[in-house]
N, C-alpha and C positions, 0 to 999 in steps of 0.2 A: 714475669719473664717475657722479654720481647719476642715477637714473632720472627721466625727465620726467614731468610730469602731462599725460597724453594726453587727447584729446578723450573717448575712452572712459572714462577714469578719472574725469574730472570729471563726466561724465553719470551713470555707473553705479556709481561706487566710493563715493560719499559717502552717508551717511544724514543727514537733516536734521531737527533737532528744531524744533518750532514751537509757538507759542501756549501757552507754559506758564501754568498757572493754580494759584495757590497756595491751599491749603484755608483756610477761615475761621480755624482755630486755628493756622495758620502751620507745621503739621508735615509736610504732604505736598504734592506738586506733580504734577498731571496734565498731559500734554502729547501732542502728535501727533508721530509719527516717521514720515517718508516716505522712499521710496528707489525708484529706477528699476530694474527687473529686467532684466538683460541677456539673459535668455532670451526673456521675453515682450514685452520692449520697451515695458512699461507701468509707470506709476508708481502705487504704492500707499501708504496711510498707515494706520497703527494707532495706538491710544491706549496710552500707557505711564503708569505711576505710580512715584513714587520718594519717599523721604523727603527732607526739606528738605537734608540734607547729601549727597544723592546715593546713599545706601545703600538696600538693599532695593528695587532697581529690577526691575520686573516688567511684562510686557505685560498690558494690561487686556482688549483686544478681539481676537477671533480670527476672527469671521465678516465677510464682505464685504471689499471691496478698498480702500474708502475710509472711514475713520472719523475724524471730526475735530470741531472746535468743542466740546470738552469743557467743561462749566461746573458748579461745585459748587453745590449747594443751599444756601440761607442757614444751615442748621444743619450743614452739612458731611456730612450722612448719605447724600446721593444725588449722582450725576453724571449730568447730562443730556448727550447728544451726538447727532451727526448721522451717519448711516451709510447706505451704498448696499446694504446687505444685503437691502433690499426693492426693488421696481421704483423706479427714479430715486432717491428719497431719503426717508428717514423719521427722526423724532425718537424717541430711545430714552432710557430712564433705567435706571440700575443702582445697586445698593448700593455705596457707597463703599469698604466693606470687602471687596468681592469675594465675599460670601457669598450668591450668587444670580444668576440670569440676567437679562440685560437685557430690559426690557419695552417694547414699542413703544407710543408715545403717539399719533402721528399720522404721516401720509405724504402726499407730493405727487408728481406726475409730473414734477417739475423739481427743480432744486437748492434747498437750504434752507441759510440761514446765520444768524449772529449771534443765538445764543440768549441770553435774559436771564431769570433767575428773578424772579418777583414777591417782594416782601419777606416774604410769609408762606409761600413755597414751594408755593403751590396752583397757579399758572399759569406758563406760559412765553411770553414774547414772542419772535418771530422774524421773519425776512423771507423771502419767496419771490415769485416773479413771478405776476402775475395778468393775463390777457388778457380784456378785455371782449368780444372776438369768440369767445372759447372759455372762458367762466367755469367750466365743469365739467372742464377739463383733459383733454378727450377726444382720443384719437388719431385722425389722419385715416383715413378708410376705405381699405382695401387697394385699390390700383390707381387711387386718385383722382388727377386731375391736380393739380399744385401749385397752391396758392390764388393767385388774382389778388391783386396788392398795389396797394392804393389808400391814399395818404396825403395829409394836408393840414398836417402839422407839420414843421418844419425839423429837428427832432432824431429823425428816423424810423429812423436806424441808429446802431450804436455798435460801436467796435472791441472785440473778444473776444466780442461778443453777436450781431452781425450785424444783420439787419433786425428792427426792433422795432415800428414804428407806435406803438400805444398800450400795448403789453405793457410793464409796469413793475413794479419791486420795491415790495412792499407790506408793511406791518406787520400781523402776525396775532398772535392770542392763543389758547392752547390750554389747556384744563383738564387738568392732569397726571393726574388720577384717571379721568375720564371720556373724555378724548380729544376732547370737544367743542371745536371751533375756529370762529373767526370773523375776518374781515378788519375792521380798524378804520380804515385809512386809505382814502380815496376819490379824492383827486386823482391824475390819470394822470401822475404824476411818480415818480422813483425815491426810495424811502425806505430809509435804512440806519441801522445802529447804534442799535436801539431800547433804551431804558433806563427802567426804572421809577422813579417818584418814591418817596421813602422811605415815604410812607403808602399806596402802592399804588393810588392813585386816577388817576394819570396815567402816560403814557408819552411820553417825548421821543424825537425821531429827527431825523436829518439829512434834509433834503429837497432833492434835487438836481434842477437844471434845466440846459438847454443841454449836454446829454451830460456832466454832471459838472463842467463848467467854473464853474458858479455853485451856491451852496448856502445854505440857511437852515436854522434850527432850528424844528421844529414840535412843539407840545405837544398830545397827544390826552387828552381826558377818556375814560378807559377805559369807562365805563358808556354814555356817550352818543355817543362818536366825535367830538364838537365838537373843533375844532382851533383853535390859536392859532399864527400864524406869526411868527417873530422874525428880524430882520435884513433888510437891503435885498435887493431881488429879484436884483440882479446881484453881490452880494457873496459872501463864502465864510465858511462855518463848517467848520473842520476838525476841531477836538477839543472836547469838552465833558463836563460831568458835573454831577449835582446835589449841593447842599450836604447835609451830614448831616440837617438839618432840613427840607430841601426848599423853603426860602424863597427860595434863590438858585440860579443856574446859572453856572458859569464856563465861558468858551468861548475858544478861539483863533479869531479871525476878522478879517476885513478888509471894509470897505464897498464895495470895488471889486474889480477883477480882479488886484490885487496879488499876487505870489507870496509875499510876506512877510506873516504874520499878527501881530496884537498880541492881548493878553489883555483880555477884557471880562467884566463880571459883569451878569447879568440879575435884576432883582428880580421874582419871580414875582407877588407880590400887586399891586405898583405897575405892572408892565408896563414897567419902566424898563431901558433897556440903557446901561451906563456903561463907558467905556473906562478901564482901570487901567494899562496899560503903553503907552508910545509909543516908536517906533523900537526895538523889541525887537531886540537884537543877535544872539539865536540864533533858530533856527526850531523853534517847538514842533510836534513831529511824532509822537513816540512810535513811529516806524517808518520804514523806508526800503524801496524797491522790492525790494531783494535779501533782506531778512530778515523782512519781515512788515508787516501792516497797522498803521495808527496805533492808539494806545491812549488811553483816556480819562484825563484827569487825575484825581488821587486827593486828596480832602480828608483831611488828617491830623487836623484838628480844625475848629473853626467859622470859622477865620481862615486857617490855612496850607494851601496846595494844592501838592502834588508833581506835577511834569510832567517828561516826557522830551523832550529837544530836541537838535538838532544845531547844531554851531557849527564853522566852518572844517574840515569833513569829519570831525569827531569826534563823539561822543555824550557826553551828560551828563544827570544828574538835577538838577533845580532846584526851589526853592520859590518861590512868590509870595504875598504877602499879599492877601487878597481885598478888604480895605478900602484898604490903602495902595498896592498895586500894586508894592511893592519885590520885586525878584527877587534871589535869593541862590543861588549854586552849591552843590550838595551834593557832587557828585563828577563829574569829567570823565575819560573814557577815550579812548585813541587806538584806538578800536574803533567800530563802528556797531551800535546797539541797536534792538530792537523790542519792542513790548508793554510793559505796565506792570501787573502783577498784584501786589496788596498784600494781606496778611492782615488780618483784622478789627481787630487791635490797631494796625495802621499801622507795624509794625516791619521786616517782611522784604519785599523787592522782588524778583520773579522776572521775568526778561527773556531773550530770545534775543540773541544777538550774533554778529557775524562780524569777523575780521580776517585778516591774511595767513596766520596759523597756526591759525585756527579757522574751521570752515564750520558755522554755524547750530548753536551749542551754547547751553546754558542757564546762566546765572549767577544767583546770589542774593546780594543786597547787604543787609546789616544797618544800617538808618538809625540804630540806637542806638549801635552800636560802630564804625561805618565799616568793618567787615570785609566782604570779598567772597570768594565761593567759586564756582568753575566746577565744576558738579556733573554734566556730562556730557562725554564726550570721544570722540565718535563718529568725528571725523576723524583721530585719532592713528594709527590703523592704516594709513590711506592715506598720511599724510605720513612714516611711518616707512619706507616703500618708495620714496616720491617726494617728497622735501622741497620746500616751496614757495619762491618767490622772496620776499625780504623788501624792504619799501619804505624808501626814504630820502626824507625831506622836503626839498623845495627851495623857497626863496623867490626870486621874481623881481620886481623892481621896475620898474613902468612908470608914469611920471608921478606922480600922487597915490596910485596903488593898488599893493598888493602881491598878487601872484598866487601862490596856493599850487600846488604841483606835487609829485608823488612820482615816484621813479624805481625801478624793479625791476631788480635785477641777477640774472643767472642764478646758481643755487645754487653752481656751480662756477666763478664769476667769476674771471678771471685778468686783472689790469690791464696785463699786458704784450701782451695780444692786442688786435685791432681788432674792435669789434662793430658789427653793424647796429643801427639804432634805429627803433622803431616808436612814433609818438604815437597814443594812443587818446583820442577825444573823446567826452565823455558826452552824453547826450540832454537834452531839456528844451525851451527852454534853461535852464531853472530847476532842472534836476537838479544833482547834485554828486557828485564822487568824494571818497575820503578813505581811512581806514585800513581798508578792507574787503578782502574776498576776492572778486576778479572773476575767474571762471573763464577767460574768453577772454584776459585779460592773463597769467594764469598758464600757460596752455598755451604762449603765445608765449615768456615769459620762462624757463621751464624747458627750452625747446628751443634756448636760446642767443641770444635777442634781449634787447636792452635795451628796456624798455617804460616810456615816460614818459606820465603822465596828469595833467591840470590842472583847476583851476576858474577859468576866465577870467571876466571880468565878465559878469554875467547869472546866474551859478551860485547856487544857494540855499545857505543856512546862514551867510551873511555879512551879513544885514540888508537893509533895503529899498532903500537907495541903491545898493549893489553889484548887487543883483538887477535893479533898473530900468535900469541902463546899457546894457542890450542892446536895450531897446525902440526900435523904428524903426531899429535899427542893426545888424541881422544881417550878418555879413560885414564889419563895420567894425572898431572897436576890439577886439571879441572875437577876431577873427581875427589882429590884431596881438599880442594877449596870448599867443595860442597860438605864433605864430612866435617870440616872444621867449623862450618856454619852451624851444622846439627850439634856439634859438641858444645859450641858457645851457648846455644839456646838451652841445652840440657843442664847447664850450670844453674839454671833458675829453679828455685824449689817447688814451683807449682807444675813442672813438666815431668811426665811420667816416662822414664827412660825405657820401661818395658813395653810401652805402647807408641811406638814411633812407626810411621809409614811414609812412603815415597810415592810420588806420582809425576808423570811427565809425558810430553807428547813430542813426536818427531825427534830432534836431538835430545829432548827430554825423555822421549821413549828409549832412545839408545842408552842414556845414562842410567835409567832406571833397570833396563835389562842387563847393563854392565854390572850395576851394583848387586843384582841377584846372584851373580857368579863370583863376586868378590868378597862379600860379607853376609853374615847371617844375622846382623844386628837389627834388621827391620822386621816388624811383625805383619806388615801388609803392603802390598804394591799395586798400583794402577798403572799399567804400561800402554801408552797410546801410540799407534803407527810408528814403531821403532825402526831405526836402521840397526839391524841385528847381525847381519853377516855382510862384511865389507865386500867380499868378492861377488856375491850374487846381486848386492845393491848396485855395484858398478855397471853391470850389464842389463839390469831391468828397471832401474830408475830413470825417469826422464831427463835427470841432470847428472847421473852417476858417472858418465864417460868423461865429464869435464870437472864437476865438483869433486868427484872421487880422487882424481889426480891431484888436484889443488889442495885438498884436505888431508889426504892420506900420504902423498908424496910420490906415488908411483902407480903405474897401471898394475893390475893383478900379477902378471907374469913377471914383473921385475920386482915386486914387493910381497911375495908370498909370506915371508916371516913377519913383515910389518903388518900385513892385513890380518894374519892370524893373532899377533900379539894384541891388537886393539879390538877384535871382533868379540861381542858377547857370546857368539855362538860357540867359541872355544872354551868358555869357561862355565856355561850355563849348567853343566852337569853338577856343579857344586851347589845349585840353588836349593833352598828350603822355604822361601817366603811365599806365602799364598798370594797369587797373582790373578788380577783381572786384566785381560788384554782386550783393547778397544781398537777397531781398524775399519776404515771405509773400503769397501770391495772395489771402488773405482780409483783408488789412490794410485797415482802414477809417480809421485815423489818418493814415497817410502812404500813400495808395492805390497800388496796383501800377502804375497809369499813371505816377506819378512816376518809378519805376525804369525803365519803358518809355521814357519820354522821354529819360532820361539814357543809356540803352543805344544807342538810335538815334543820338543826338547824338555819342556817342563813336565809333561806327562810322563815321559820316559824316565825322568828323575824322581818321580813319585810326588810331585809338588801339586798341592790343591790349586787348580787352574780353571778359569772360565774364558772362553774366547767369544767375544761379541762382535759380529760383522754387520755392517750397515750397507745393504744394497744400493748401488748408485752413488754412494758418498765418496767424495774426493779427499784429498789431503787437508783441505781447509774447512771441512763441513762443520767443525765445532764452532766456526766464526760465521759462515755463510750458508751452511746447508739447510737441510729441511728442518723446520722447528721441532717436529716430532722426534727426529733423530737426536738433536741437541739436548732436549729434555730427557730423553731416554738414557743418554750417556750419563748425564749428571745425576739422575736418579740411581743408576746402577753404581756409579762411583761412590755416592754418598752411602748407599746401603752397604757396599763392600767395606768401606772404613768403619761404619757402625758395627757390623758384624764382627770384624777382626780387631778393632782397637777399643770399642765401647765409647762412652762419654765421659764427661767430668765426674770425678768421684772423690 
């Protein structure tokens, strides 16, 4: 019998490669490598460098516990990066050949991100927070009382960041030689992803409002700071990049709150924004929450633009004509990819990816030959000791839609046995599952559970119509899609219908808490960070005031009946399923009060219930939180299903 992937293994056993950046000449790749230490219970990251084929791999940084955001200078001679080797964070530069020490350029008392070299290599643009109430970044005096908080803006707090008021991310520019720095953005909104125009006179950046629910593109004149804002106030700009001559900008965008973006081209001189693709069937992302941040499209010449996108739970590279808008697939993988770093000649593409057999590895794709090589293999040693469960794709027809699902079998699967089944429901609702490695699923599957996960209507990566079908209908057809997937799996003779469970987090927590009040068919439930009561979510979530109206159709006072019709809180008195509730106490997205309401309601209904709270943990703690908290969650979840569903029989 193979060893299972334990919670400790998935938290402490894997090293994760991230943010690969290929050198301008295409010969070397620098990347970050992170790992959680089982002794210190902390996660650290260092920079590594390797040849394009994965040979001659060596560690670049030794000092500090977090080194990341490595970026090649335009001539390939220097690497800039961010490190915590100084107080809070600093920007450093080092010779790319390793023949010399890293030199500090500047520092801040808070985190620094998103470095971008000017075309002549003399300056770096970056982002860090700036607080108009503390412009000098001074620490509070020892023994001082916590500062009184007064705000007049609706987006005063944000998950993972806490209370903000006017503190926001701004674009800064620093002279690499002298260290002289200045802030070039002034509006009290978040700015991200700064990129220089090819002539070095302008910097473009994303401009986020409504706690990241809306975004525009802003172009700054570097000398004067004068800004031009592009796109509707409540639209979305997700990806963008300058053309080689700087006369145009391509962007993935939508004029409203749609979860699906299309492609647009902005003419810088005319100030004209033109849509070039309509009803784009794939989701231009360049990243997913498991593997990394989105990446900018890359202009291969003055007409063809390369971008990374997700389609039906898979990843691919595509090209689009900047004039014609014609989209052509280059390659599609049954994997999930992030990042998009291309050499100066436009031949080699470096990305990270994950699938059931790889955890955050780096691959290089040759656009000229179509050859692809995986150049890291950090997860191999773990999988040699504890092999993963591999997915089987399932298609379920419901009306005019096909719902994609995947089924994980235990590595030692025996069809003559009867297995318990757990359905895992993704977040969003516009998130998506696919051909990836999801540690919580692997813990369950390698311990003897069948695990099924699906992309019901509302999921991303299927186009606009599919994504929009969940709007104002949470708990409606999406719920029936999921039940249809369970019913399809239960047709198999090795699945025990009396031992089925559900688990989900965020929107998945909504759906599990909804199911508790709608059906008694499940024998166990693990509900994480649910949206449980629409009305209280609207006023307490960092995004409820905007996301709530977009998803639910109305503000509470105009939609009392609709809010009640789709809120799990209205039906939870029907529940009988033993339920484990998991919630971070610093969650601002689905605040802890949502879990508290669910807990009290289940206890009053006489349901076996446990409520596990993680102090200081935000909404994303399962991905990026304290290693001890993540391992604890997965231990408790595994034990809950083992106690209530048993194992193969």
